[in-house]
One Martini backbone bead per residue (centre of mass of N, CA, C, O) as a GRO file, in nm:
protein
  249
    1MET     BB    1  -1.821   1.225   0.192
    2HIS     BB    2  -1.664   1.226   0.478
    3ARG     BB    3  -1.357   1.073   0.589
    4PHE     BB    4  -1.253   0.835   0.850
    5TYR     BB    5  -0.999   0.706   1.059
    6MET     BB    6  -1.016   0.391   1.250
    7PRO     BB    7  -0.903   0.187   1.449
    8PRO     BB    8  -1.030  -0.112   1.535
    9GLU     BB    9  -1.003  -0.070   1.855
   10HIS     BB   10  -1.201   0.202   1.826
   11CYS     BB   11  -1.471   0.010   1.714
   12ARG     BB   12  -1.610  -0.160   1.966
   13THR     BB   13  -1.760   0.100   2.071
   14GLU     BB   14  -2.057   0.277   2.133
   15PRO     BB   15  -1.965   0.537   2.038
   16PHE     BB   16  -1.739   0.716   1.848
   17THR     BB   17  -1.402   0.836   1.894
   18LEU     BB   18  -1.207   1.034   1.758
   19THR     BB   19  -0.917   1.100   1.688
   20PRO     BB   20  -0.729   1.374   1.723
   21GLU     BB   21  -0.662   1.401   1.419
   22GLU     BB   22  -0.957   1.369   1.315
   23ALA     BB   23  -1.085   1.591   1.486
   24HIS     BB   24  -0.923   1.823   1.366
   25HIS     BB   25  -1.022   1.783   1.079
   26ALA     BB   26  -1.325   1.820   1.140
   27CYS     BB   27  -1.311   2.104   1.291
   28VAL     BB   28  -1.082   2.284   1.146
   29VAL     BB   29  -1.091   2.204   0.842
   30LEU     BB   30  -1.413   2.126   0.791
   31ARG     BB   31  -1.630   2.234   0.995
   32LEU     BB   32  -1.806   2.054   1.149
   33ARG     BB   33  -2.129   1.943   1.267
   34VAL     BB   34  -2.386   1.868   1.430
   35GLY     BB   35  -2.536   1.612   1.214
   36ASP     BB   36  -2.328   1.534   1.043
   37GLU     BB   37  -2.206   1.340   0.788
   38CYS     BB   38  -2.015   1.024   0.773
   39THR     BB   39  -1.718   0.822   0.734
   40VAL     BB   40  -1.597   0.508   0.867
   41LEU     BB   41  -1.273   0.361   0.877
   42ASN     BB   42  -1.076   0.054   0.973
   43GLY     BB   43  -0.891  -0.106   0.738
   44VAL     BB   44  -1.069  -0.411   0.762
   45GLY     BB   45  -1.361  -0.365   0.574
   46SER     BB   46  -1.504  -0.135   0.734
   47ARG     BB   47  -1.813   0.071   0.684
   48TRP     BB   48  -1.951   0.369   0.820
   49HIS     BB   49  -2.245   0.535   0.874
   50CYS     BB   50  -2.243   0.866   1.011
   51ARG     BB   51  -2.311   1.079   1.305
   52ILE     BB   52  -2.280   1.368   1.468
   53LEU     BB   53  -2.316   1.423   1.818
   54SER     BB   54  -2.034   1.565   1.921
   55ILE     BB   55  -1.858   1.884   2.019
   56ARG     BB   56  -1.565   1.902   2.241
   57GLN     BB   57  -1.279   2.032   2.240
   58ARG     BB   58  -1.212   1.848   1.982
   59GLU     BB   59  -1.430   1.634   2.046
   60VAL     BB   60  -1.545   1.352   1.852
   61ILE     BB   61  -1.874   1.216   1.820
   62VAL     BB   62  -2.004   0.912   1.673
   63GLN     BB   63  -2.279   0.752   1.506
   64PRO     BB   64  -2.332   0.449   1.404
   65GLY     BB   65  -2.472   0.277   1.137
   66ALA     BB   66  -2.436   0.162   0.862
   67LEU     BB   67  -2.287  -0.147   0.760
   68GLU     BB   68  -1.997  -0.217   0.556
   69PHE     BB   69  -1.856  -0.514   0.408
   70ILE     BB   70  -1.533  -0.577   0.263
   71PRO     BB   71  -1.371  -0.802   0.120
   72ALA     BB   72  -1.094  -0.940   0.063
   73PRO     BB   73  -0.884  -1.006  -0.162
   74PRO     BB   74  -0.771  -1.304  -0.308
   75CYS     BB   75  -0.519  -1.112  -0.382
   76LEU     BB   76  -0.221  -1.009  -0.249
   77VAL     BB   77  -0.049  -0.696  -0.303
   78PHE     BB   78   0.300  -0.627  -0.304
   79LEU     BB   79   0.503  -0.348  -0.264
   80VAL     BB   80   0.869  -0.329  -0.364
   81PRO     BB   81   1.047  -0.049  -0.315
   82GLY     BB   82   1.281   0.151  -0.371
   83ILE     BB   83   1.402   0.412  -0.225
   84ALA     BB   84   1.310   0.729  -0.289
   85LYS     BB   85   1.251   1.023  -0.330
   86PRO     BB   86   1.029   1.191  -0.150
   87LYS     BB   87   0.821   1.264  -0.375
   88ALA     BB   88   0.818   0.985  -0.508
   89MET     BB   89   0.737   0.826  -0.254
   90ASP     BB   90   0.466   0.960  -0.205
   91TRP     BB   91   0.345   0.882  -0.475
   92ILE     BB   92   0.363   0.578  -0.440
   93LEU     BB   93   0.187   0.560  -0.186
   94GLN     BB   94  -0.072   0.689  -0.282
   95LYS     BB   95  -0.119   0.507  -0.543
   96SER     BB   96  -0.108   0.227  -0.408
   97VAL     BB   97  -0.371   0.264  -0.260
   98GLU     BB   98  -0.556   0.316  -0.511
   99LEU     BB   99  -0.440   0.019  -0.632
  100GLY     BB  100  -0.449  -0.203  -0.382
  101ALA     BB  101  -0.230  -0.231  -0.185
  102ALA     BB  102  -0.158  -0.411   0.100
  103GLU     BB  103   0.159  -0.355   0.079
  104VAL     BB  104   0.465  -0.178   0.181
  105HIS     BB  105   0.825  -0.241   0.102
  106PRO     BB  106   1.082  -0.067   0.181
  107LEU     BB  107   1.407  -0.028   0.023
  108CYS     BB  108   1.745  -0.050   0.094
  109THR     BB  109   1.969   0.029  -0.152
  110ASP     BB  110   2.248   0.079  -0.339
  111HIS     BB  111   2.078   0.335  -0.500
  112SER     BB  112   1.980   0.482  -0.264
  113VAL     BB  113   1.954   0.797  -0.134
  114SER     BB  114   1.792   0.677   0.104
  115ARG     BB  115   1.935   0.567   0.440
  116PRO     BB  116   1.801   0.481   0.710
  117ASP     BB  117   1.832   0.460   1.023
  118PRO     BB  118   1.687   0.316   1.290
  119ASP     BB  119   1.580   0.591   1.403
  120GLU     BB  120   1.447   0.684   1.123
  121ALA     BB  121   1.261   0.448   1.036
  122ARG     BB  122   1.017   0.497   1.222
  123ASP     BB  123   0.947   0.782   1.122
  124LYS     BB  124   0.900   0.705   0.830
  125GLN     BB  125   0.676   0.503   0.871
  126LEU     BB  126   0.473   0.699   1.002
  127ARG     BB  127   0.460   0.895   0.763
  128TRP     BB  128   0.379   0.689   0.546
  129GLN     BB  129   0.120   0.593   0.688
  130ALA     BB  130  -0.020   0.868   0.684
  131THR     BB  131  -0.032   0.883   0.377
  132ALA     BB  132  -0.208   0.627   0.344
  133ILE     BB  133  -0.452   0.726   0.503
  134GLU     BB  134  -0.521   0.971   0.327
  135ALA     BB  135  -0.563   0.801   0.069
  136ALA     BB  136  -0.791   0.621   0.178
  137LYS     BB  137  -0.991   0.851   0.233
  138GLN     BB  138  -1.004   0.959  -0.056
  139CYS     BB  139  -1.088   0.667  -0.200
  140GLY     BB  140  -1.245   0.455   0.012
  141THR     BB  141  -1.099   0.228   0.120
  142ALA     BB  142  -1.133  -0.059   0.340
  143TRP     BB  143  -0.819  -0.122   0.286
  144LEU     BB  144  -0.530  -0.075   0.443
  145THR     BB  145  -0.223   0.018   0.375
  146ARG     BB  146   0.079  -0.130   0.473
  147VAL     BB  147   0.369   0.012   0.615
  148GLN     BB  148   0.683  -0.078   0.628
  149PRO     BB  149   0.980  -0.091   0.730
  150PRO     BB  150   1.275  -0.022   0.645
  151GLN     BB  151   1.491  -0.235   0.436
  152THR     BB  152   1.688  -0.461   0.329
  153VAL     BB  153   1.728  -0.697   0.102
  154ALA     BB  154   1.832  -0.921   0.291
  155THR     BB  155   1.607  -0.895   0.504
  156PHE     BB  156   1.369  -0.947   0.319
  157LEU     BB  157   1.465  -1.236   0.221
  158GLN     BB  158   1.484  -1.350   0.530
  159GLY     BB  159   1.205  -1.313   0.581
  160GLY     BB  160   0.841  -1.370   0.600
  161SER     BB  161   0.790  -1.222   0.311
  162VAL     BB  162   0.638  -1.465   0.124
  163SER     BB  163   0.556  -1.505  -0.197
  164GLU     BB  164   0.428  -1.690  -0.450
  165LEU     BB  165   0.485  -1.422  -0.631
  166ARG     BB  166   0.767  -1.274  -0.799
  167LEU     BB  167   0.809  -0.950  -0.942
  168LEU     BB  168   1.070  -0.822  -1.163
  169GLY     BB  169   1.174  -0.539  -1.266
  170SER     BB  170   1.286  -0.524  -1.616
  171LEU     BB  171   1.525  -0.455  -1.900
  172ARG     BB  172   1.534  -0.721  -2.017
  173PRO     BB  173   1.450  -0.870  -2.319
  174GLU     BB  174   1.370  -1.166  -2.179
  175SER     BB  175   1.136  -1.072  -2.040
  176ARG     BB  176   0.839  -1.100  -1.913
  177SER     BB  177   0.523  -1.076  -1.891
  178ILE     BB  178   0.280  -1.055  -1.665
  179ASN     BB  179   0.085  -1.242  -1.807
  180SER     BB  180   0.288  -1.478  -1.838
  181ALA     BB  181   0.350  -1.521  -1.537
  182LEU     BB  182   0.057  -1.595  -1.461
  183ASP     BB  183   0.022  -1.829  -1.653
  184LEU     BB  184   0.247  -2.006  -1.534
  185PHE     BB  185   0.133  -2.032  -1.252
  186GLN     BB  186  -0.147  -2.145  -1.333
  187ARG     BB  187  -0.037  -2.400  -1.472
  188ASP     BB  188   0.131  -2.517  -1.220
  189HIS     BB  189  -0.130  -2.469  -0.991
  190GLN     BB  190  -0.436  -2.429  -1.084
  191ARG     BB  191  -0.400  -2.120  -0.998
  192LEU     BB  192  -0.393  -1.839  -0.830
  193PRO     BB  193  -0.240  -1.629  -0.651
  194LYS     BB  194  -0.244  -1.503  -0.309
  195THR     BB  195   0.050  -1.377  -0.357
  196ILE     BB  196   0.218  -1.062  -0.452
  197SER     BB  197   0.532  -0.936  -0.560
  198ILE     BB  198   0.666  -0.606  -0.637
  199LEU     BB  199   0.979  -0.531  -0.786
  200ILE     BB  200   1.129  -0.199  -0.751
  201GLY     BB  201   1.349   0.017  -0.832
  202PRO     BB  202   1.525   0.281  -0.810
  203GLU     BB  203   1.716   0.509  -0.886
  204GLY     BB  204   1.910   0.300  -1.100
  205ASP     BB  205   1.820   0.060  -0.975
  206PHE     BB  206   1.921  -0.229  -0.922
  207SER     BB  207   2.168  -0.413  -0.861
  208CYS     BB  208   2.323  -0.689  -0.970
  209ASP     BB  209   2.324  -0.828  -0.694
  210GLU     BB  210   2.022  -0.790  -0.630
  211LEU     BB  211   1.907  -0.933  -0.876
  212ALA     BB  212   2.038  -1.206  -0.806
  213GLN     BB  213   1.894  -1.247  -0.535
  214PHE     BB  214   1.607  -1.252  -0.640
  215GLU     BB  215   1.638  -1.485  -0.846
  216ALA     BB  216   1.736  -1.696  -0.633
  217LYS     BB  217   1.426  -1.659  -0.500
  218GLY     BB  218   1.227  -1.663  -0.778
  219ALA     BB  219   1.220  -1.422  -0.940
  220VAL     BB  220   1.039  -1.264  -1.208
  221PRO     BB  221   1.118  -1.122  -1.490
  222VAL     BB  222   0.967  -0.808  -1.596
  223THR     BB  223   0.795  -0.620  -1.827
  224LEU     BB  224   0.682  -0.261  -1.914
  225GLY     BB  225   0.824  -0.222  -2.182
  226PRO     BB  226   1.026  -0.018  -2.409
  227TRP     BB  227   1.064   0.173  -2.168
  228VAL     BB  228   1.221   0.399  -1.951
  229LEU     BB  229   1.126   0.424  -1.625
  230ARG     BB  230   1.038   0.561  -1.366
  231CYS     BB  231   1.005   0.442  -1.059
  232GLU     BB  232   0.712   0.547  -1.009
  233THR     BB  233   0.596   0.444  -1.277
  234ALA     BB  234   0.670   0.145  -1.251
  235ALA     BB  235   0.517   0.079  -0.992
  236LEU     BB  236   0.228   0.162  -1.098
  237ALA     BB  237   0.217  -0.002  -1.356
  238ALA     BB  238   0.253  -0.280  -1.229
  239LEU     BB  239   0.011  -0.267  -1.038
  240ALA     BB  240  -0.206  -0.218  -1.254
  241ILE     BB  241  -0.156  -0.472  -1.422
  242VAL     BB  242  -0.203  -0.683  -1.206
  243GLN     BB  243  -0.493  -0.601  -1.133
  244HIS     BB  244  -0.608  -0.641  -1.413
  245GLU     BB  245  -0.532  -0.940  -1.455
  246LEU     BB  246  -0.689  -1.052  -1.210
  247ARG     BB  247  -0.977  -0.951  -1.314
  248GLN     BB  248  -0.963  -1.136  -1.590
  249ARG     BB  249  -0.969  -1.443  -1.424
   0.00000   0.00000   0.00000
């Protein structure tokens, strides 16, 4: 069944009117007709089974029916990648949605190829969020991954996005496994973390100074295995491992 995204504030009164972007997708791309069924997602846990009531000049109105609410996961996982090249960054965003990242915090790092200025940052965030929305519709997740504006490492560390556990992708031989890092947190706190950040460097990794900054703020260096992974592979492997380990506990 075709899925459409509607911001929560657009789902307060019935019937729903699809946003212009979603209406274009329904009418022009999918060529749906009155009476066709679809799913509407609001990105904060609600999923409606809907039927198209009317289509007029690319305005699409749908009647919501059965509502399914999916609770948020008990642990929110934030992916914090150094900004990679455009194709790699799009891949990271798409797959992080499929793997259940609650938020993505792109970082402008010492080794990032792309370092958007403030004027470009907003445009990039909007484009990246649109990529996340398309990925959410494709995989059917009820919780939309929020993509934050690109920021520097210093700004990220000074900001309010403090996770209970920060995992830092590392190539150092003494790095812990993700399983071991979770075991240590669980032993010290007698529970699992409610928030986890996964820090992954761009092409060329984080600089030595950036790694030192992260560790000074309590980030735990973790290994992803014996191989040197591309940044997009490392980001998604780490996210998949964390999600798997959380489900096993």
